[in-house]
C-alpha positions as CSV (number, residue, x, y, z in Angstrom):
1,M,0.2,-0.1,0.0
2,S,1.1,3.4,-0.9
3,N,1.6,6.1,2.0
4,C,0.2,9.0,-0.2
5,V,-1.8,11.1,1.0
6,Y,-5.2,10.6,-0.5
7,C,-4.6,6.9,0.3
8,K,-4.4,7.9,4.0
9,K,-7.4,10.4,3.7
10,Q,-9.3,7.2,1.9
11,I,-8.5,5.1,5.0
12,L,-9.7,7.9,7.8
13,T,-12.8,8.6,5.8
14,K,-14.1,5.0,5.7
15,F,-13.1,4.9,9.0
16,I,-14.7,7.7,10.4
17,F,-18.0,6.5,7.9
18,S,-17.6,3.0,10.0
19,L,-17.6,4.9,13.2
20,L,-20.3,7.4,12.7
21,D,-22.4,4.6,11.1
22,L,-22.8,6.6,8.2
23,K,-24.3,4.9,4.6
24,S,-24.0,6.7,1.6
25,K,-27.8,7.0,0.9
26,E,-27.5,8.9,4.1
27,I,-25.5,11.6,2.7
28,Q,-27.2,11.6,-0.8
29,M,-30.2,12.4,1.1
30,A,-29.1,15.4,3.7
31,L,-27.1,17.0,1.2
32,N,-28.8,16.0,-2.0
33,I,-26.2,15.3,-4.2
34,S,-25.6,12.3,-6.6
35,K,-24.8,8.5,-5.7
36,S,-22.1,9.2,-8.0
37,V,-20.4,12.0,-6.3
38,V,-20.6,10.1,-2.6
39,S,-19.1,7.1,-4.4
40,R,-16.5,8.8,-5.9
41,Y,-15.6,10.9,-2.8
42,L,-15.5,7.7,-1.1
43,T,-13.0,6.3,-3.9
44,G,-11.0,9.2,-3.3
45,E,-11.4,9.8,-7.0
46,R,-12.8,13.7,-6.2
47,G,-12.9,15.4,-3.5
48,C,-16.2,17.2,-1.9
49,P,-16.2,20.3,0.6
50,E,-20.2,19.6,0.9
51,I,-19.4,15.9,2.6
52,D,-16.2,17.0,4.7
53,L,-18.5,19.5,6.6
54,Y,-21.1,17.0,6.4
55,I,-19.0,14.7,8.2
56,I,-17.2,17.3,10.7
57,E,-20.6,18.5,11.6
58,K,-21.6,14.9,12.3
59,I,-18.3,14.3,14.6
60,F,-18.6,17.5,16.4
61,G,-22.4,17.9,17.2
62,I,-22.3,21.5,15.4
63,K,-23.8,23.6,12.1
64,V,-21.5,25.2,10.5
65,K,-23.3,28.0,8.3
66,D,-21.1,29.8,6.3
67,Y,-18.1,28.7,4.6
68,T,-15.4,29.4,1.5
69,I,-13.2,27.5,-0.3
70,N,-9.7,28.2,-0.8
71,E,-8.3,26.6,-3.7
């Protein structure tokens, strides 16, 4: 297994999903996004800040009202 940053993020994301018992269908319904976006996020093909924020909100029990994306 490669020790790249994306591989570590993918492993961490799957670990958090299992800890919080999150399902891709739950994220699709909550964020109103397609199944392909969620599956690409989980495989590490594509990033999605909305899913990142949703996971942060679930972990800490907070609501993020406003955010900006700096690329």
